[in-house]
C-alpha positions as CSV (number, residue, x, y, z in Angstrom):
1,M,0.0,0.0,0.0
2,D,1.6,3.3,-1.1
3,V,0.6,6.4,0.9
4,F,1.7,9.6,-0.6
5,P,0.1,13.0,-1.0
6,D,-1.4,13.7,-4.4
7,F,0.3,16.9,-5.5
8,G,-1.2,16.5,-8.9
9,G,-4.6,17.3,-7.5
10,V,-3.5,20.9,-6.7
11,G,-3.4,23.3,-9.6
12,A,0.0,24.9,-10.1
13,A,1.7,22.6,-7.6
14,G,5.1,23.3,-9.1
15,D,4.7,27.0,-8.6
16,L,3.5,26.3,-5.0
17,R,6.7,24.3,-4.3
18,T,8.8,27.1,-5.8
19,I,7.1,29.8,-3.6
20,I,7.4,27.7,-0.4
21,G,11.1,27.0,-1.1
22,A,11.7,30.7,-1.6
23,L,9.9,31.6,1.6
24,L,11.9,29.0,3.5
25,M,15.1,30.5,2.1
26,F,14.1,34.0,3.3
27,V,13.2,32.6,6.8
28,L,16.6,30.9,7.1
29,I,18.5,34.0,5.9
30,I,16.6,36.3,8.3
31,A,16.9,34.0,11.2
32,V,20.7,33.7,10.8
33,L,21.1,37.4,10.4
34,M,19.0,38.0,13.5
35,L,21.1,35.5,15.4
36,I,24.3,37.4,14.4
37,V,22.8,40.8,15.3
38,S,21.5,39.4,18.7
39,A,24.8,37.8,19.5
40,I,26.6,41.1,18.8
41,V,24.2,43.1,20.9
42,W,24.4,40.6,23.7
43,A,28.2,40.7,23.7
44,I,28.3,44.5,23.6
45,S,25.7,45.0,26.3
46,S,27.2,42.4,28.6
47,S,30.6,44.1,28.3
48,T,29.2,47.6,29.0
49,G,27.2,46.5,32.0
50,N,23.7,46.7,30.7
51,P,21.9,43.6,32.0
52,H,18.4,44.5,30.7
53,T,19.6,44.8,27.1
54,A,21.8,41.7,27.5
55,T,18.8,39.7,28.6
56,K,16.7,40.9,25.7
57,A,19.5,40.1,23.2
58,R,20.1,36.7,24.7
59,T,16.3,35.9,24.3
60,G,16.5,37.1,20.7
61,A,19.5,34.9,20.0
62,W,17.7,31.8,21.4
63,V,14.6,32.6,19.4
64,A,16.6,33.1,16.2
65,L,18.5,29.9,16.8
66,G,15.2,28.0,17.4
67,T,13.7,29.5,14.3
68,A,16.6,28.6,12.1
69,A,16.6,25.1,13.5
70,L,12.9,24.6,13.0
71,A,13.0,26.0,9.5
72,G,16.0,23.9,8.5
73,A,14.7,20.7,10.0
74,G,11.2,21.2,8.8
75,V,11.9,19.7,5.3
76,A,13.7,16.7,6.8
77,W,10.9,16.1,9.3
78,V,8.2,16.2,6.6
79,N,10.2,13.8,4.4
80,F,10.8,11.5,7.3
81,L,7.0,11.4,8.1
82,L,6.2,10.8,4.4
83,G,8.7,7.9,4.4
84,V,7.2,6.4,7.6
85,G,3.7,6.8,6.1
86,E,4.7,4.8,3.1
87,H,5.7,1.8,5.2
88,L,2.6,1.8,7.4
């Protein structure tokens, strides 16, 4: 028994995949840039003795790291689930 989503049932499925891929690329780029900016602000504010800004920057760095990880692992997770679904 083969279980696989029917992408042929959706009109312009190729365009939809292209758009989703482009959006995923933008999410990854923005998340990595925000991680870099947050890490720089965290380092500067920690060295100058500003604990409130350091806490906000540290939170921003963790959120950006989580976003990049989820966006990057999302495709692998979906492919894994589709592979498991084929074997059930």
